[in-house]
N, CA, C and O atoms as a Tinker XYZ file with bonds, in Angstrom:
   296  protein
     1  N    -25.380000  -76.081000   20.107000    73     2
     2  CA   -24.149000  -76.451000   20.803000    64     1     3
     3  C    -23.544000  -75.200000   21.444000    63     2     4     5
     4  O    -23.407000  -74.167000   20.789000    81     3
     5  N    -23.191000  -75.295000   22.699000    73     3     6
     6  CA   -22.556000  -74.177000   23.391000    64     5     7
     7  C    -21.056000  -74.203000   23.130000    63     6     8     9
     8  O    -20.407000  -75.245000   23.222000    81     7
     9  N    -20.530000  -73.040000   22.806000    73     7    10
    10  CA   -19.090000  -72.911000   22.607000    64     9    11
    11  C    -18.481000  -72.283000   23.848000    63    10    12    13
    12  O    -19.063000  -71.389000   24.461000    81    11
    13  N    -17.312000  -72.761000   24.203000    73    11    14
    14  CA   -16.580000  -72.157000   25.306000    64    13    15
    15  C    -16.036000  -70.806000   24.873000    63    14    16    17
    16  O    -15.680000  -70.614000   23.711000    81    15
    17  N    -15.974000  -69.873000   25.813000    73    15    18
    18  CA   -15.272000  -68.617000   25.564000    64    17    19
    19  C    -13.800000  -68.905000   25.787000    63    18    20    21
    20  O    -13.384000  -69.212000   26.904000    81    19
    21  N    -13.018000  -68.808000   24.734000    73    19    22
    22  CA   -11.606000  -69.160000   24.854000    64    21    23
    23  C    -10.723000  -68.134000   24.176000    63    22    24    25
    24  O    -11.156000  -67.371000   23.312000    81    23
    25  N     -9.471000  -68.142000   24.598000    73    23    26
    26  CA    -8.445000  -67.275000   24.039000    64    25    27
    27  C     -7.119000  -68.011000   24.169000    63    26    28    29
    28  O     -7.040000  -69.053000   24.819000    81    27
    29  N     -6.096000  -67.474000   23.559000    73    27    30
    30  CA    -4.755000  -68.044000   23.671000    64    29    31
    31  C     -3.779000  -66.962000   24.089000    63    30    32    33
    32  O     -3.899000  -65.806000   23.682000    81    31
    33  N     -2.822000  -67.346000   24.898000    73    31    34
    34  CA    -1.685000  -66.491000   25.227000    64    33    35
    35  C     -0.445000  -67.166000   24.658000    63    34    36    37
    36  O     -0.254000  -68.371000   24.822000    81    35
    37  N      0.399000  -66.381000   23.986000    73    35    38
    38  CA     1.654000  -66.907000   23.449000    64    37    39
    39  C      2.819000  -66.381000   24.264000    63    38    40    41
    40  O      2.863000  -65.201000   24.612000    81    39
    41  N      3.773000  -67.270000   24.569000    73    39    42
    42  CA     4.980000  -66.802000   25.241000    64    41    43
    43  C      6.030000  -66.437000   24.184000    63    42    44    45
    44  O      5.757000  -66.499000   22.985000    81    43
    45  N      7.209000  -66.065000   24.627000    73    43    46
    46  CA     8.241000  -65.606000   23.691000    64    45    47
    47  C      8.735000  -66.708000   22.756000    63    46    48    49
    48  O      9.363000  -66.425000   21.736000    81    47
    49  N      8.453000  -67.959000   23.102000    73    47    50
    50  CA     8.838000  -69.089000   22.264000    64    49    51
    51  C      7.690000  -69.524000   21.356000    63    50    52    53
    52  O      7.788000  -70.531000   20.655000    81    51
    53  N      6.596000  -68.748000   21.375000    73    51    54
    54  CA     5.380000  -69.016000   20.614000    64    53    55
    55  C      4.658000  -70.279000   21.072000    63    54    56    57
    56  O      3.908000  -70.882000   20.306000    81    55
    57  N      4.886000  -70.676000   22.321000    73    55    58
    58  CA     4.113000  -71.755000   22.924000    64    57    59
    59  C      2.803000  -71.157000   23.423000    63    58    60    61
    60  O      2.791000  -70.093000   24.041000    81    59
    61  N      1.706000  -71.848000   23.150000    73    59    62
    62  CA     0.386000  -71.310000   23.462000    64    61    63
    63  C     -0.190000  -71.892000   24.748000    63    62    64    65
    64  O     -0.071000  -73.086000   25.023000    81    63
    65  N     -0.813000  -71.017000   25.520000    73    63    66
    66  CA    -1.595000  -71.409000   26.685000    64    65    67
    67  C     -3.050000  -71.104000   26.366000    63    66    68    69
    68  O     -3.396000  -69.974000   26.024000    81    67
    69  N     -3.898000  -72.119000   26.480000    73    67    70
    70  CA    -5.322000  -71.939000   26.252000    64    69    71
    71  C     -5.936000  -71.326000   27.497000    63    70    72    73
    72  O     -5.683000  -71.781000   28.612000    81    71
    73  N     -6.740000  -70.299000   27.305000    73    71    74
    74  CA    -7.435000  -69.624000   28.398000    64    73    75
    75  C     -8.926000  -69.782000   28.142000    63    74    76    77
    76  O     -9.444000  -69.317000   27.127000    81    75
    77  N     -9.611000  -70.440000   29.070000    73    75    78
    78  CA   -11.044000  -70.692000   28.947000    64    77    79
    79  C    -11.761000  -70.005000   30.096000    63    78    80    81
    80  O    -11.327000  -70.084000   31.245000    81    79
    81  N    -12.852000  -69.336000   29.783000    73    79    82
    82  CA   -13.677000  -68.729000   30.825000    64    81    83
    83  C    -14.618000  -69.793000   31.378000    63    82    84    85
    84  O    -15.365000  -70.415000   30.622000    81    83
    85  N    -14.586000  -70.007000   32.696000    73    83    86
    86  CA   -15.491000  -70.959000   33.325000    64    85    87
    87  C    -16.925000  -70.491000   33.071000    63    86    88    89
    88  O    -17.262000  -69.345000   33.366000    81    87
    89  N    -17.773000  -71.371000   32.523000    73    87    90
    90  CA   -19.146000  -70.964000   32.228000    64    89    91
    91  C    -19.998000  -70.737000   33.472000    63    90    92    93
    92  O    -21.083000  -70.162000   33.380000    81    91
    93  N    -19.523000  -71.178000   34.627000    73    91    94
    94  CA   -20.284000  -71.009000   35.866000    64    93    95
    95  C    -19.897000  -69.731000   36.593000    63    94    96    97
    96  O    -20.762000  -68.925000   36.937000    81    95
    97  N    -18.593000  -69.539000   36.830000    73    95    98
    98  CA   -18.174000  -68.406000   37.671000    64    97    99
    99  C    -17.370000  -67.344000   36.922000    63    98   100   101
   100  O    -17.120000  -66.268000   37.465000    81    99
   101  N    -16.959000  -67.630000   35.675000    73    99   102
   102  CA   -16.205000  -66.657000   34.892000    64   101   103
   103  C    -14.707000  -66.658000   35.143000    63   102   104   105
   104  O    -13.980000  -65.898000   34.504000    81   103
   105  N    -14.227000  -67.495000   36.061000    73   103   106
   106  CA   -12.796000  -67.588000   36.351000    64   105   107
   107  C    -12.052000  -68.090000   35.108000    63   106   108   109
   108  O    -12.594000  -68.888000   34.343000    81   107
   109  N    -10.825000  -67.629000   34.908000    73   107   110
   110  CA   -10.014000  -68.086000   33.781000    64   109   111
   111  C     -9.315000  -69.395000   34.123000    63   110   112   113
   112  O     -8.580000  -69.488000   35.106000    81   111
   113  N     -9.557000  -70.394000   33.299000    73   111   114
   114  CA    -8.908000  -71.698000   33.420000    64   113   115
   115  C     -7.822000  -71.730000   32.346000    63   114   116   117
   116  O     -8.105000  -71.489000   31.173000    81   115
   117  N     -6.591000  -72.024000   32.736000    73   115   118
   118  CA    -5.496000  -72.047000   31.768000    64   117   119
   119  C     -4.882000  -73.442000   31.686000    63   118   120   121
   120  O     -4.826000  -74.173000   32.675000    81   119
   121  N     -4.429000  -73.788000   30.498000    73   119   122
   122  CA    -3.778000  -75.078000   30.296000    64   121   123
   123  C     -2.912000  -74.985000   29.044000    63   122   124   125
   124  O     -3.281000  -74.311000   28.083000    81   123
   125  N     -1.760000  -75.658000   29.052000    73   123   126
   126  CA    -0.874000  -75.675000   27.882000    64   125   127
   127  C     -1.642000  -76.266000   26.702000    63   126   128   129
   128  O     -2.129000  -77.394000   26.772000    81   127
   129  N     -1.744000  -75.510000   25.636000    73   127   130
   130  CA    -2.581000  -75.869000   24.493000    64   129   131
   131  C     -2.199000  -77.203000   23.864000    63   130   132   133
   132  O     -3.069000  -78.043000   23.634000    81   131
   133  N     -0.940000  -77.412000   23.586000    73   131   134
   134  CA    -0.507000  -78.610000   22.851000    64   133   135
   135  C     -0.688000  -79.911000   23.637000    63   134   136   137
   136  O     -0.641000  -80.990000   23.047000    81   135
   137  N     -0.890000  -79.833000   24.936000    73   135   138
   138  CA    -1.059000  -81.063000   25.717000    64   137   139
   139  C     -2.523000  -81.489000   25.825000    63   138   140   141
   140  O     -2.822000  -82.523000   26.423000    81   139
   141  N     -3.437000  -80.704000   25.253000    73   139   142
   142  CA    -4.858000  -81.046000   25.309000    64   141   143
   143  C     -5.249000  -81.958000   24.156000    63   142   144   145
   144  O     -4.736000  -81.834000   23.044000    81   143
   145  N     -6.161000  -82.873000   24.440000    73   143   146
   146  CA    -6.737000  -83.751000   23.436000    64   145   147
   147  C     -8.241000  -83.533000   23.442000    63   146   148   149
   148  O     -8.779000  -83.019000   24.423000    81   147
   149  N     -8.939000  -83.913000   22.365000    73   147   150
   150  CA   -10.397000  -83.766000   22.373000    64   149   151
   151  C    -11.024000  -84.455000   23.587000    63   150   152   153
   152  O    -10.617000  -85.546000   23.986000    81   151
   153  N    -12.006000  -83.797000   24.150000    73   151   154
   154  CA   -12.740000  -84.263000   25.330000    64   153   155
   155  C    -11.907000  -84.249000   26.607000    63   154   156   157
   156  O    -12.230000  -84.944000   27.571000    81   155
   157  N    -10.835000  -83.458000   26.616000    73   155   158
   158  CA   -10.089000  -83.239000   27.859000    64   157   159
   159  C    -11.005000  -82.513000   28.838000    63   158   160   161
   160  O    -11.811000  -81.671000   28.441000    81   159
   161  N    -10.876000  -82.844000   30.106000    73   159   162
   162  CA   -11.686000  -82.204000   31.143000    64   161   163
   163  C    -10.772000  -81.360000   32.018000    63   162   164   165
   164  O     -9.796000  -81.855000   32.582000    81   163
   165  N    -11.105000  -80.072000   32.120000    73   163   166
   166  CA   -10.384000  -79.149000   32.985000    64   165   167
   167  C    -11.307000  -78.756000   34.119000    63   166   168   169
   168  O    -12.516000  -78.627000   33.925000    81   167
   169  N    -10.744000  -78.565000   35.306000    73   167   170
   170  CA   -11.538000  -78.213000   36.478000    64   169   171
   171  C    -11.208000  -76.791000   36.895000    63   170   172   173
   172  O    -10.042000  -76.426000   37.044000    81   171
   173  N    -12.249000  -75.996000   37.080000    73   171   174
   174  CA   -12.077000  -74.616000   37.525000    64   173   175
   175  C    -11.567000  -74.620000   38.962000    63   174   176   177
   176  O    -12.151000  -75.267000   39.832000    81   175
   177  N    -10.490000  -73.904000   39.204000    73   175   178
   178  CA    -9.919000  -73.859000   40.557000    64   177   179
   179  C    -10.754000  -72.992000   41.491000    63   178   180   181
   180  O    -10.587000  -73.053000   42.709000    81   179
   181  N    -11.646000  -72.191000   40.932000    73   179   182
   182  CA   -12.477000  -71.306000   41.745000    64   181   183
   183  C    -13.734000  -72.016000   42.258000    63   182   184   185
   184  O    -14.022000  -71.984000   43.454000    81   183
   185  N    -14.492000  -72.668000   41.337000    73   183   186
   186  CA   -15.786000  -73.254000   41.724000    64   185   187
   187  C    -15.837000  -74.771000   41.569000    63   186   188   189
   188  O    -16.852000  -75.388000   41.894000    81   187
   189  N    -14.762000  -75.380000   41.078000    73   187   190
   190  CA   -14.635000  -76.828000   40.881000    64   189   191
   191  C    -15.521000  -77.383000   39.764000    63   190   192   193
   192  O    -15.714000  -78.596000   39.678000    81   191
   193  N    -16.060000  -76.515000   38.915000    73   191   194
   194  CA   -16.870000  -76.962000   37.779000    64   193   195
   195  C    -15.958000  -77.650000   36.759000    63   194   196   197
   196  O    -14.864000  -77.164000   36.471000    81   195
   197  N    -16.410000  -78.777000   36.218000    73   195   198
   198  CA   -15.658000  -79.490000   35.181000    64   197   199
   199  C    -16.047000  -78.954000   33.810000    63   198   200   201
   200  O    -17.229000  -78.830000   33.489000    81   199
   201  N    -15.035000  -78.639000   33.008000    73   199   202
   202  CA   -15.243000  -78.096000   31.667000    64   201   203
   203  C    -14.614000  -79.065000   30.671000    63   202   204   205
   204  O    -13.424000  -79.367000   30.756000    81   203
   205  N    -15.416000  -79.548000   29.733000    73   203   206
   206  CA   -14.919000  -80.449000   28.704000    64   205   207
   207  C    -14.532000  -79.641000   27.470000    63   206   208   209
   208  O    -15.321000  -78.844000   26.963000    81   207
   209  N    -13.320000  -79.856000   27.001000    73   207   210
   210  CA   -12.812000  -79.170000   25.815000    64   209   211
   211  C    -13.024000  -80.109000   24.626000    63   210   212   213
   212  O    -12.357000  -81.136000   24.504000    81   211
   213  N    -13.957000  -79.742000   23.759000    73   211   214
   214  CA   -14.321000  -80.601000   22.633000    64   213   215
   215  C    -13.318000  -80.491000   21.488000    63   214   216   217
   216  O    -12.442000  -79.627000   21.486000    81   215
   217  N    -13.467000  -81.373000   20.532000    73   215   218
   218  CA   -12.626000  -81.304000   19.336000    64   217   219
   219  C    -12.874000  -79.993000   18.596000    63   218   220   221
   220  O    -11.935000  -79.388000   18.077000    81   219
   221  N    -14.131000  -79.549000   18.544000    73   219   222
   222  CA   -14.459000  -78.277000   17.884000    64   221   223
   223  C    -13.790000  -77.104000   18.597000    63   222   224   225
   224  O    -13.324000  -76.169000   17.945000    81   223
   225  N    -13.737000  -77.145000   19.933000    73   223   226
   226  CA   -13.055000  -76.085000   20.687000    64   225   227
   227  C    -11.570000  -76.060000   20.348000    63   226   228   229
   228  O    -10.988000  -74.990000   20.171000    81   227
   229  N    -10.959000  -77.237000   20.257000    73   227   230
   230  CA    -9.536000  -77.303000   19.924000    64   229   231
   231  C     -9.277000  -76.834000   18.491000    63   230   232   233
   232  O     -8.247000  -76.220000   18.213000    81   231
   233  N    -10.205000  -77.122000   17.591000    73   231   234
   234  CA   -10.058000  -76.638000   16.214000    64   233   235
   235  C    -10.151000  -75.117000   16.163000    63   234   236   237
   236  O     -9.398000  -74.476000   15.431000    81   235
   237  N    -11.067000  -74.535000   16.934000    73   235   238
   238  CA   -11.171000  -73.074000   17.005000    64   237   239
   239  C     -9.891000  -72.476000   17.578000    63   238   240   241
   240  O     -9.403000  -71.454000   17.095000    81   239
   241  N     -9.353000  -73.119000   18.610000    73   239   242
   242  CA    -8.116000  -72.627000   19.223000    64   241   243
   243  C     -6.949000  -72.742000   18.246000    63   242   244   245
   244  O     -6.101000  -71.851000   18.189000    81   243
   245  N     -6.897000  -73.821000   17.484000    73   243   246
   246  CA    -5.829000  -73.993000   16.485000    64   245   247
   247  C     -5.922000  -72.913000   15.412000    63   246   248   249
   248  O     -4.900000  -72.367000   14.996000    81   247
   249  N     -7.132000  -72.599000   14.961000    73   247   250
   250  CA    -7.312000  -71.535000   13.965000    64   249   251
   251  C     -6.862000  -70.192000   14.536000    63   250   252   253
   252  O     -6.229000  -69.400000   13.839000    81   251
   253  N     -7.185000  -69.940000   15.789000    73   251   254
   254  CA    -6.757000  -68.706000   16.446000    64   253   255
   255  C     -5.232000  -68.662000   16.549000    63   254   256   257
   256  O     -4.621000  -67.624000   16.298000    81   255
   257  N     -4.625000  -69.782000   16.917000    73   255   258
   258  CA    -3.171000  -69.875000   17.027000    64   257   259
   259  C     -2.506000  -69.565000   15.685000    63   258   260   261
   260  O     -1.555000  -68.787000   15.622000    81   259
   261  N     -3.011000  -70.178000   14.617000    73   259   262
   262  CA    -2.436000  -69.935000   13.289000    64   261   263
   263  C     -2.591000  -68.471000   12.886000    63   262   264   265
   264  O     -1.678000  -67.893000   12.296000    81   263
   265  N     -3.730000  -67.870000   13.197000    73   263   266
   266  CA    -3.948000  -66.452000   12.888000    64   265   267
   267  C     -2.987000  -65.571000   13.678000    63   266   268   269
   268  O     -2.471000  -64.585000   13.152000    81   267
   269  N     -2.746000  -65.920000   14.931000    73   267   270
   270  CA    -1.818000  -65.146000   15.758000    64   269   271
   271  C     -0.402000  -65.234000   15.191000    63   270   272   273
   272  O      0.326000  -64.241000   15.177000    81   271
   273  N     -0.016000  -66.409000   14.731000    73   271   274
   274  CA     1.313000  -66.575000   14.135000    64   273   275
   275  C      1.432000  -65.754000   12.854000    63   274   276   277
   276  O      2.456000  -65.111000   12.621000    81   275
   277  N      0.391000  -65.773000   12.022000    73   275   278
   278  CA     0.405000  -64.981000   10.781000    64   277   279
   279  C      0.488000  -63.492000   11.093000    63   278   280   281
   280  O      1.255000  -62.763000   10.465000    81   279
   281  N     -0.300000  -63.045000   12.062000    73   279   282
   282  CA    -0.302000  -61.623000   12.429000    64   281   283
   283  C      1.050000  -61.192000   12.979000    63   282   284   285
   284  O      1.468000  -60.051000   12.782000    81   283
   285  N      1.734000  -62.101000   13.667000    73   283   286
   286  CA     3.031000  -61.783000   14.244000    64   285   287
   287  C      4.136000  -61.660000   13.213000    63   286   288   289
   288  O      5.166000  -61.038000   13.476000    81   287
   289  N      3.932000  -62.249000   12.040000    73   287   290
   290  CA     4.946000  -62.206000   10.981000    64   289   291
   291  C      4.943000  -60.884000   10.235000    63   290   292   293
   292  O      5.897000  -60.578000    9.520000    81   291
   293  N      3.900000  -60.104000   10.387000    73   291   294
   294  CA     3.779000  -58.849000    9.631000    64   293   295
   295  C      4.567000  -57.742000   10.253000    63   294   296
   296  O      4.571000  -56.623000    9.740000    81   295
């Protein structure tokens, strides 16, 4: 199974934006994390490639989000 290269950006209110690297062109695709559901499809604005965000991807992002919150409390 291929995993998306993903990261999260947090704003000052600790709202997360999911950042996904397009597997075709490498462009960063961003979307508000909490509004995504499993099997959401995002389209790269650079090459128009469709990227499906799986439940496993969202679980990885949630784990990253929780780790970022824990790290911020220290």
